[in-house]
C-alpha positions as CSV (number, residue, x, y, z in Angstrom):
1,M,0.0,0.0,0.0
2,S,1.4,3.4,-1.0
3,V,1.6,6.4,1.3
4,S,-1.0,9.0,0.3
5,H,-0.1,12.7,-0.1
6,E,-2.1,13.5,3.0
7,A,-0.3,10.8,5.1
8,F,3.1,11.9,3.9
9,S,2.2,15.6,4.7
10,S,1.0,14.5,8.1
11,L,4.3,12.6,8.8
12,L,6.4,15.5,7.6
13,K,4.6,17.9,10.0
14,S,4.8,15.4,12.8
15,V,8.6,14.9,12.4
16,A,9.1,18.7,12.0
17,S,7.1,19.3,15.2
18,D,9.1,16.7,17.1
19,A,12.4,17.9,15.7
20,E,11.5,21.5,16.7
21,A,10.7,20.3,20.3
22,M,13.9,18.4,20.4
23,L,16.0,21.4,19.2
24,S,14.2,23.7,21.7
25,E,15.1,21.2,24.5
26,L,18.7,21.0,23.4
27,L,18.9,24.8,23.3
28,A,17.4,25.4,26.7
29,Q,18.8,28.1,28.9
30,A,20.0,25.5,31.5
31,P,23.2,23.9,30.4
32,A,23.5,20.1,29.8
33,A,24.9,18.0,32.6
34,G,28.5,19.0,33.4
35,G,28.1,22.3,31.5
36,R,28.5,25.9,32.6
37,V,26.4,29.0,32.2
38,R,25.1,29.6,28.7
39,P,25.5,33.3,27.7
40,A,22.1,34.7,27.1
41,R,22.9,36.6,23.9
42,L,24.7,33.6,22.3
43,L,21.9,31.2,23.2
44,E,19.3,33.7,21.9
45,A,21.1,33.8,18.5
46,M,21.4,30.1,18.4
47,R,17.7,29.6,19.0
48,Y,16.9,32.3,16.5
49,S,19.0,30.5,13.9
50,S,17.5,27.1,14.6
51,L,13.9,27.3,15.7
52,S,10.6,28.2,13.9
53,G,11.8,27.6,10.4
54,G,12.5,25.0,7.8
55,K,10.7,21.8,6.8
56,R,13.1,19.5,8.7
57,I,13.7,17.3,5.7
58,R,17.0,16.0,7.2
59,P,15.4,14.7,10.4
60,L,12.6,13.2,8.4
61,L,15.2,11.2,6.4
62,V,16.9,10.0,9.6
63,V,13.5,8.9,11.1
64,A,12.3,7.3,7.8
65,S,15.6,5.4,7.3
66,G,15.7,4.4,10.9
67,N,12.2,3.0,10.6
68,L,13.4,0.4,8.1
69,F,15.4,-1.2,10.9
70,G,13.1,-0.6,13.9
71,V,15.1,2.3,15.4
72,P,13.2,3.9,18.2
73,R,11.9,7.3,17.1
74,R,13.5,9.3,19.9
75,R,17.0,8.0,18.9
76,S,16.4,8.9,15.3
77,L,15.2,12.3,16.4
78,M,18.3,12.9,18.5
79,A,20.5,12.0,15.6
80,G,18.3,14.1,13.3
81,A,18.6,17.1,15.7
82,A,22.4,16.8,15.7
83,L,22.3,16.9,11.9
84,E,19.8,19.8,11.9
85,L,22.1,21.8,14.2
86,I,24.9,21.5,11.7
87,H,22.6,22.4,8.8
88,C,21.5,25.5,10.7
89,Y,25.1,26.5,11.5
90,S,25.9,26.2,7.8
91,L,23.1,28.6,6.9
92,V,24.2,31.2,9.5
93,H,27.8,31.2,8.2
94,D,26.7,31.0,4.5
95,D,24.6,34.1,4.9
96,L,27.6,36.2,6.3
97,P,28.9,39.1,4.2
98,A,32.2,37.2,3.6
99,M,30.2,34.3,2.1
100,D,26.8,34.9,0.3
101,N,26.0,38.1,2.0
102,D,22.3,37.5,2.4
103,D,19.9,39.7,4.3
104,M,16.9,37.3,4.5
105,R,16.6,33.7,5.5
106,R,13.3,31.8,6.0
107,G,11.4,35.1,5.5
108,R,13.1,37.1,8.2
109,P,16.5,38.8,8.8
110,T,19.5,36.6,8.7
111,T,21.3,36.1,12.0
112,H,24.0,38.6,11.4
113,K,21.4,41.2,10.5
114,A,19.2,40.4,13.6
115,F,22.2,40.4,15.9
116,D,25.7,41.3,14.5
117,E,28.4,39.5,12.6
118,A,30.5,38.5,15.6
119,T,27.5,37.0,17.4
120,A,26.4,35.2,14.2
121,I,29.8,33.6,13.8
122,L,29.8,32.4,17.4
123,A,26.2,31.2,17.1
124,G,27.3,29.1,14.2
125,D,30.3,27.8,16.1
126,G,28.0,27.0,19.0
127,L,25.5,25.0,16.9
128,L,28.3,23.1,15.2
129,T,29.9,22.0,18.4
130,L,26.6,21.3,20.2
131,A,25.8,18.9,17.3
132,F,28.7,16.6,18.2
133,D,27.9,16.8,21.9
134,V,24.4,15.6,21.1
135,A,25.6,12.8,18.7
136,T,27.8,11.3,21.4
137,R,25.1,11.1,24.1
138,P,23.9,7.6,25.1
139,A,20.3,8.7,24.3
140,V,21.3,8.5,20.6
141,H,22.3,4.8,21.0
142,P,23.3,2.8,24.1
143,E,26.4,1.3,22.3
144,A,29.4,3.5,22.2
145,E,30.7,1.9,18.9
146,V,27.5,2.8,17.1
147,R,27.8,6.4,18.4
148,V,31.4,6.6,17.3
149,N,30.4,5.4,13.8
150,L,27.6,8.0,13.7
151,V,29.9,10.8,14.7
152,G,32.6,9.8,12.3
153,A,30.1,9.8,9.4
154,L,28.7,13.1,10.4
155,A,32.1,14.7,10.7
156,R,33.1,13.5,7.2
157,A,29.8,14.8,5.7
158,A,30.1,18.2,7.4
159,G,33.8,18.8,7.0
160,V,36.6,19.3,4.5
161,D,35.5,16.1,2.5
162,G,31.9,17.3,2.5
163,M,29.9,20.4,3.1
164,V,32.8,22.8,4.1
165,G,35.0,21.6,1.2
166,G,32.0,22.1,-1.2
167,Q,31.5,25.6,0.1
168,L,35.1,26.4,-0.7
169,L,34.8,25.0,-4.2
170,D,31.7,27.1,-4.7
171,L,33.4,30.3,-3.7
172,D,36.4,29.4,-5.9
173,A,34.1,28.9,-8.8
174,E,32.7,32.4,-8.2
175,G,36.2,33.8,-8.6
176,R,36.7,34.8,-5.0
177,F,40.4,33.7,-4.8
178,A,41.7,34.8,-8.2
179,D,40.9,37.7,-10.5
180,G,37.3,38.1,-9.3
181,K,35.9,36.5,-12.4
182,P,33.7,33.3,-12.2
183,R,35.4,30.2,-13.3
184,P,33.4,28.1,-15.7
185,L,32.9,24.5,-14.5
186,D,31.7,21.5,-16.6
187,E,28.9,19.2,-15.6
188,T,31.2,16.8,-13.8
189,A,32.9,19.5,-11.7
190,I,29.6,21.0,-10.8
191,G,28.3,17.6,-9.8
192,A,31.3,17.0,-7.6
193,L,30.9,20.4,-5.9
194,Q,27.2,19.9,-5.2
195,A,27.7,16.4,-4.0
196,M,29.9,17.9,-1.3
197,K,28.2,21.2,-0.5
198,T,24.6,19.9,-0.5
199,G,24.5,16.2,-1.0
200,A,26.8,15.1,1.8
201,L,24.6,16.0,4.7
202,L,21.5,14.6,2.9
203,Q,23.4,11.4,2.3
204,F,24.4,11.2,5.9
205,A,20.7,11.6,6.9
206,C,19.9,8.4,5.1
207,A,23.0,6.6,6.4
208,A,22.3,7.7,10.0
209,G,19.2,5.5,10.3
210,A,21.2,2.5,8.9
211,I,24.0,3.1,11.4
212,L,21.6,3.4,14.3
213,G,19.9,0.2,13.1
214,K,23.1,-1.7,12.6
215,A,22.1,-2.4,9.0
216,S,24.0,-4.9,6.7
217,A,26.5,-3.7,4.1
218,A,24.0,-4.3,1.3
219,E,21.3,-2.3,3.1
220,R,23.8,0.6,3.8
221,D,24.8,0.6,0.2
222,A,21.2,0.9,-1.0
223,L,20.5,3.8,1.3
224,D,23.8,5.4,0.2
225,R,22.7,5.2,-3.4
226,Y,19.3,6.6,-2.5
227,G,21.0,9.5,-0.6
228,A,23.3,10.3,-3.5
229,S,20.3,10.6,-5.8
230,I,18.2,12.8,-3.6
231,G,21.2,14.9,-2.8
232,K,21.5,15.7,-6.6
233,A,17.7,16.1,-6.8
234,F,17.7,18.6,-3.9
235,Q,20.3,20.8,-5.5
236,I,18.7,20.9,-8.9
237,S,15.3,21.6,-7.3
238,D,17.0,24.4,-5.3
239,D,18.6,25.9,-8.4
240,L,15.3,25.8,-10.2
241,L,13.6,27.6,-7.4
242,D,16.3,30.3,-7.5
243,V,15.6,30.7,-11.3
244,E,11.8,30.3,-11.3
245,G,10.8,31.2,-7.7
246,D,10.1,34.5,-6.0
247,S,11.6,35.9,-2.8
248,A,8.3,35.6,-0.9
249,T,8.1,31.9,-1.7
250,L,11.7,31.2,-1.0
251,G,12.0,33.3,2.1
252,K,15.3,34.8,0.7
253,A,16.4,36.7,-2.3
254,A,15.7,35.0,-5.6
255,G,18.0,35.0,-8.6
256,K,21.2,35.5,-6.5
257,D,23.0,32.5,-7.9
258,A,23.0,33.8,-11.5
259,A,23.9,37.3,-10.3
260,A,26.9,35.9,-8.4
261,G,28.0,33.7,-11.3
262,K,27.5,30.5,-9.3
263,A,28.0,27.3,-11.1
264,T,24.8,25.3,-11.3
265,L,23.5,22.4,-13.4
266,V,20.5,24.5,-14.4
267,G,22.9,27.0,-15.8
268,I,24.6,24.4,-17.9
269,L,21.7,22.2,-18.9
270,G,18.9,24.7,-19.1
271,V,15.7,24.7,-17.2
272,E,13.8,22.0,-19.2
273,T,16.7,19.6,-19.4
274,A,17.3,20.1,-15.7
275,K,13.7,19.3,-14.9
276,A,14.0,16.1,-17.0
277,R,17.2,15.2,-15.0
278,L,15.3,15.8,-11.8
279,K,12.6,13.4,-12.8
280,D,15.3,10.7,-13.6
281,L,16.9,11.2,-10.2
282,V,13.6,10.6,-8.4
283,S,13.3,7.3,-10.4
284,E,16.9,6.4,-9.5
285,A,16.2,7.1,-5.8
286,G,13.2,4.8,-5.8
287,A,15.0,2.0,-7.7
288,A,17.8,2.1,-5.1
289,L,15.3,1.1,-2.4
290,A,13.7,-1.7,-4.4
291,S,15.0,-4.4,-2.0
292,F,13.1,-2.9,0.9
293,G,9.7,-3.1,-0.9
294,E,6.8,-1.1,0.5
295,R,8.7,-0.6,3.8
296,A,10.6,2.2,2.0
297,R,7.5,4.0,0.7
298,T,8.0,7.0,2.9
299,L,11.5,7.5,1.6
300,V,10.2,7.2,-2.0
301,E,7.6,9.9,-1.3
302,T,10.3,12.0,0.3
303,A,12.3,11.9,-2.9
304,K,9.2,13.1,-4.8
305,F,8.6,15.9,-2.2
306,I,12.2,17.1,-2.6
307,A,11.8,17.3,-6.4
308,E,8.5,19.1,-6.2
309,R,9.3,21.8,-3.7
310,G,7.9,25.1,-4.8
311,K,5.2,23.6,-7.1
């Protein structure tokens, strides 16, 4: 039996609500056990950056992949919250004047506009380090080896081999480190850049459920292939929204990628070909999960949702 649109929407809202509550709990004024006083301004900026915004796709992917292996929902939510903290930190830093220099995020002023640049940098630092604190807690999984595997995978996805490295490649393609002129990239180079910058954290979200569920190598491989496909789909969908969307819908300035000379597959392929590629990626994502049968229906529907954002 397939998951209806209404059932999927209900699940998405449920996970988003639970993830929001989890993040609020983790970002409470009172420090965690063994912690010290949390500076009020820093905590306020961290909460501003993380709460009341976003569809929480990444926690949904952790929960849905964990469900394949019977992972208790709270464990998946804890791992999803750690991932969401890293995602939110990346947005804070990406919006800074030295990076993308954005004034709006999720329909309201970016963190450095609402506070100041120094506070925004420290808020991002705080979210990043809190993520690894959360991922190491026994509430994520009682077995230390599982937690170590989870933290290692998260660090690789977020760091120099993943998102951070992809951010550097993106800035380099804009011409930030040479003569100020954008460097043209071919389709292969853009794909590699986007697999790091955007795809790595999404791929981790799918792997996290398998790690928590102690999945087999074959099961891990299937989710890894699914994650790679939806990572590509997410970026193409995002690029299409930047071209075809409006600022009110996006919650941030539209058309900035083209103005900044960013390298995108939409820019190389054109809108119609990019849409066709997006459809193929959704099919690839579903095919990667064939061995799980109907148990993976939520993940299949998530791939469709990612592709259809903004429609």
